[in-house]
N, C-alpha and C positions, 0 to 999 in steps of 0.2 A: 127486766132483762139485764139492765146495767149491773144490778146487784149480783145476779147469777154469774155473769162473765167475770166479775171481780173475784168471786169466790173460787171459780175454776182456775183462773190464772194464778191466784195466790196458792192454791193446793199444788199445782204443778211446780211452782217455784220452790215450795217447801220440800217436795219429793226429790228434786234435783239436788238441793243442798245436802239433804240427808244421805242420798246415794253417793254423792261425792265424798262426804265425810267418811262413810263406811269403806269406800274403796281406798281412801288414803290410809286407813288402819290395816289393810290386808298386806301380807308380805308379797314382794314382787318376785316373779319367776320368768326366766328366759325361756323362749321357745326351744324345743328340741332341735338340734342341728339336722339339716336335710341329709337324708341317707345318700351315700355315693354308690351308684350302681356301676357294674362293669359295662363299659360301652363297647359294642361291636364296631369293628372298623373294616374297611375294604379299600385297598389301594390297587387299582387294576384288577387282576385276578387273585391278588393276595388278600385273604380274609383272616381276621383274628380278633383280638380285643385290645383296647387301649390300656397301656400300663398307667395306673393312676398317677396323676401329677405330671404326665409327659404327653407328647404328641406321637409317641412310638407305638406302632401296631405290632403285637406279639402273637406268634402262632406256635403251638406245641403239638408235636406228633411223635411217632416212633413205632417200635415193634418189639415183641418178644418172640424169639424163634428157638425151637429145639430141633436138632438134627441127629439122625442115626444112620451110620454108614457101614457098609461091609463090602469086601472085595477080594479079588484074587491076589495072593502074594507071589513074589517072583524071586528066583535065584539068578543074579546077574553078576558079571565081573566088574569090579571097581578097583580103583587105584588105592594102595595102602602106602601113605607117605612115609611112615617110619621105616619100612623095609624096602621102599622104592620098587615094589612089585605089584603086579595085578594078582588078585585072588578072587576066588568064587565066594561071593558074599553069602553069609549065613543069615542075612536079613529075613529071608522068607520063613525061617524057623523061629526067629526071635521076634519078629514084628507081629503086632496085632492084626487080625483080619476083621476087626470090628471096633467101632468107637462111637462116642456120642458127645455132644456139647450143646450148651444153651447160651444164647446171647441176648442181652438187652441193650437196645439203642434208643436214646432220647434225641429227637431232632428239634432244636430250638432255632426259630427264625424271627427276625425283626425287620420292620420296614418303616421308614420315615420319609415323608415328602420333603424335598429341598428345592432350592431355586435351580439346581443343576440336575434334577431328576431324583429318583428314589435312592435312599441310602439303605442298603440291604446287608444283613449279616446272617450267617448260617453256622451252626455248631452241631457236631454229631458225637458226643461222648458215648462210650459204650463199655459194658462189662461182659466178661465171658468166663464160663467154667466148663471144663470137659476133661476127657481122658481118651487115650488110645489113638484111634485112627483120626488124627486131628490136623487140620491145615497148619503148616508151619512148625509142627512138632514131631515130624517124622524124619529120622536120621538113618540113612542107609548104613547097614553094618552094626547098628546098635538098637537095643530094644526101645520101643516108644510107648510102653505101657506106663504112662505117667499122667498125673493130674496136672492141670494148669488152671489158675484162677487169677485173672488179671483185669486191669482197666486200661483203656486207651482212648485216644481221640482220633476217630476215623477221618474227620474233616473239620475245619473251622476257618472261615474266611469272611472278608468284607468286600462288598462291591459298591462302587459309587462312580458315577460319571464315566463309565467305561473302564475304570480301574478295578482290578481284582488283586487282593493281597491276603496271604495266609496259606493254610494247607488245603489244597484243592486238587481235583483230578487234573493230571498233567494235560496241558493244552495240546500236547502231541497225540494224546489218546482220543479214540472215537468216543464221544460222550454217550452214545447209545449202547456201548459195551462196558460201561462202568459196573463192575461186579457188585459194588455196594448198593446199587439201586435196581439192578436187573439180574435176578437170580436164574433166569432162563438160559443165560449164555455163559457157561463155564467152559471157555474155549481158549485156543492159542490166539491171543491178541493183546497188544499193549494195554495194560491196566494198572496204573501207578498213581497213588496219591502223594503229593509232594508240596513242600513250601515253594511259593512262587510269587512273583510280582508281574502282573500282566496288564496290558491295555487292549481293549477291544473296540474297534470302530465299526459302527452299524450303518449299513447303507440301505437303500430302498430295495424292495423286492425280496426281503428275507436274507440278504447277503451280509456277511460280516467278516472282518479280518482281525487277527489277534497276533500280537508279539508278546513274548514271555521270557523272563529270566527264572530259571528253576534250579532247585537243589539237585546235585548229582545223585544218581541212584546206584545202589549196589557197589560192587568193587570197581573203583576207577582204575585199577591196575591189572594184575595178571595172576593166573595160576601158573606155577612153575611148569617147565616142560617135563612131563612125567617120563621117567626112565633114566637111563645111564647118564645122560648129559644134564644132570640136575644143576640149576643155576639159582642162586639165592637173590631174590629181588624184593623190593618193597615199594609202597606208594611214595611218590616224591612230593606230595603236597599239592592240593588243588590251587589253581590261580584264577579260575573262572567258573561261573555257573553254566548250566546247560542253556542254550539259546534255542527258542522254538518260534516258528512262524506258522500260522494256520489260516485256512480259508474255510468258511462254513456257509451253507445255504439251507434254509428251512422254508418250505412252501407246502401247498396243499397235497402234492403228490408224495411228500416225504422229506428227507434231508440228506445232505452229503457233507463229508468232512475230508480235508486234505491238509497234511501237516508235514513239516520237516524239522529235524533237530540236529544240533551240533553239540558234541560232547568232548570235553578236554580229557586227554589221557596223559598222565605223567608217571613214569616208572624209573626207579633207581636200582642200579646193580650194586649189591652189597657183599657178594662173596664169589669165589671162583668155583667153576664146575669142571667136569672132565673134558668139556669141549672148549672151543675158542671163547674168549671173554667177549661179552656183548658190549655195546656202547655203555659208558658210565651212567648216563641218564638217557631216557627217551621221552621226548615231549612231542605229542602229535594230537590229532583230533579224530574222533569217530563221528559217524553221522547216521541218520536214518530217515526214512520216509514212511508215512502211514496214511492210508485212505480207506474210506468206507462209505457205503450208501445204504439207506433204509428207504424202502418203497412201501407206502401204505396200500393195503389191499381191502378197501371197504366192501367190495362185492362179496368177500368171503366172511364178512361179519365185522362188528365193531372191535377195533383193536388188532385186526389181522395185519401182518406186515412180513416183509422179507428183508433180512440184513445180510450184508456181505462185507468183509474187511480183509485188507492185505497190508503187510508191513515188511520192510527190508531194513536191516541195520548192518553196518560194518564197523566193528569196534564199539558196540554198545549192547552188551548182553542183557542188562536189566530191563531195557526198554524194547526188547525184541518181541515180547509176548510168550516166549518159551516157558517161563516159570509161572504164567498166570493161572492155569488150572491147578487148584489146590490138590487135586487127587492124583496128579501124575506120579508123585513119589510114594503114594500109598502102596505098600507091599514090596518096596525095594527096587522100583524101576529107577535106575541111575543113569545120568547123562555122563558117559565116559568121554564125550567130546569136549570142546572148549567151553569153559564156564566163566571166563574173564573177558576183559576188553582187549588185551594184547598179550601175546605169548612169544617167548624167545625160541627161535629155531637154530639149534647149535650147528646144523649142517651148513647153513649159509650165513651164520653170524648176523642174522637179521631178526627183527621183531615182526610177528604176523598178527593181523587182526582177523577174528572170525567173521564170516559172513553168515547171516541168519535171515531166513524169511519164514513168515507164517501166513497162512490163509485160513479164513473161517467164514462160515455162513450158517444161516438158520431161518426158520419160519416160526411165526406165531399163528396158530389156527384156533380160533374160538369155536367150541361146539356147544351151542346153546348158551344160556346166560351164566352158567356156573362152571363149565368145563373149558379147558384149553390144552392143546397139544403143541409142543414146541420141538420139532426135530432139529438136530444140529450136527455139524461135522467140522473138523478143523485138522490142519496138518502143519507140522513144524520141521524145519531142516537146519541143522548146524553144520557148517563146513569150515575146516581149517586147513589151509594149504601148507602142511608140514612136510619137510624133506628129510628130517632127521631119522636115520634108520634105527636109532635107539629109543625112540619115543614109545611110551605105553598109551598114548592118547589116540582115540579113534578120530580119523580125519573127518568122518561123516557120522552124524547121529540124526535120526529122524523118527518121528512118531505121528500116529494118526489117532484121533479121538472122534467117536461118533455115537450117536444115540438119540434119546428124546426125553423131554420132561413132560410129565402128565400132572396137570394142576386142577384141583377141585376147590371151589370157593362156595360152600353150602350157604353161608350167610355173609353179609358185608363185614369185611375186616378179618375174616378167618380163612386161611389157606392151608390145604393139604397138598403137598408137592412130592412126586416120586420121580427121581432121576435114575435112568437106566443107561449105562454107558459101556462101550467097548473100546479098549485101547490096544494098539499094536505098534511095536517099535522095532528099530534095527540100529545096531551100532557096528561100524566097520572093525575088522580085525586090526589091532595096532601093529605097526611095523616091527616092533620088538617082541611080539608075542611068540613064545616058544612053548608049545604044549608039553613037550618032554621035560624041559628045564623047570617049568613051574609045577609040574605034576597036577595040573588042573584039567587035563584032557582038552577036547576041542573048544575053541572059542565060541561062546554062546552069543550069537549075533542078534537073535530075535527074542522078543518078549510079547506076550499078549495076555489079556484077561478081561474080566468084567467087574464093574463097580456099580453098586446100587446105593441110593441115599433117599431116606424119607425125611421130609421137612414139615413141621407143623408150626405155623406162624400166625400170630395175632397182630394185625396192624391197627394203629389208632391215630 
């Protein structure tokens, strides 16, 4: 037995030595690096994937939409600044009664946890191509049969510890009526994206308060007094941003928004008119209030709700909501009333600020899992207290929009949307209107017509 054990132990030792020697002769290889897989992340309700090498959660989404619109064109009276006369616009003959456009928008969001809460960013770059009956490309009195192909940034902002900085929906506006995210509500209501710096304090029970400094919108000055008492004016240079304060509440029943805005107006007199000379410069403030309520109606189906909004501005045309519906100017519907923030009245040698109010409301009614009907209506009124008998400007301009959107989503992420709308408007006869002198016949106070739009959209 002793001899057998010695032989076995000696054989094992010999094998170990030989194996070690052979291993020493083999080339060495490093193991393949471990594969890095994209990691899914979730911060609260925000879900995406980790950007490799960082602790930032990234989410990508967006849409491609194609739209096809047609509607009634109108002959209306508008002001011709070269001749200082009103004339009957030939826009109805020159303008397109049909148009189409396609838009691609990419939505890039990031979220990172910090000691002071989530650090969030949002960017919405987009590209658009189209022709004809196009939002922002319709000019009364001139043909709009033109192509446009452009790129823009709809929004881009940073939010952290209650601070919001960048291009964002104005804190004055009702967030439920942001046209960029809610295609069902093309109505008269403030809807502006602007550069801002804001702070939001969040309280219990869904309450929050916001203060915001925002870039001024539209013309901070005036359109001249249409007519015989023409006065040359120009902007006098802004000295302050818009200031906004807002209160919001969001609870199970729905949400509500109330906001006020202050808007600086600076105007300079640069030339003489036939009337009395105005003040050399005019520095004043415009203001506005805006409020809205959304009430959830779960008994009518998932996503059913009712929205209502009202706004009033004095001396702030761009934030009144009058220009929000892109289709209002389709077919030559012109606002012959005030379109600026302040206007000179030669009869009293004073500056006048237009008063504007808008009201709007609508429902969202789901019909089964794939259909939704959204009736809506809105009204706008522009009033300017002008005393000048030589003005060609209408003291009052008003318009009504009403109709419904019919939405069908046959599969997830695909939407077919049909908008059918009726518009009706009225503009007062200007004080200086003389049908015999202008050879235009009677003043055309009213306009009305129908607009239809088909939208095909793929959301991802």
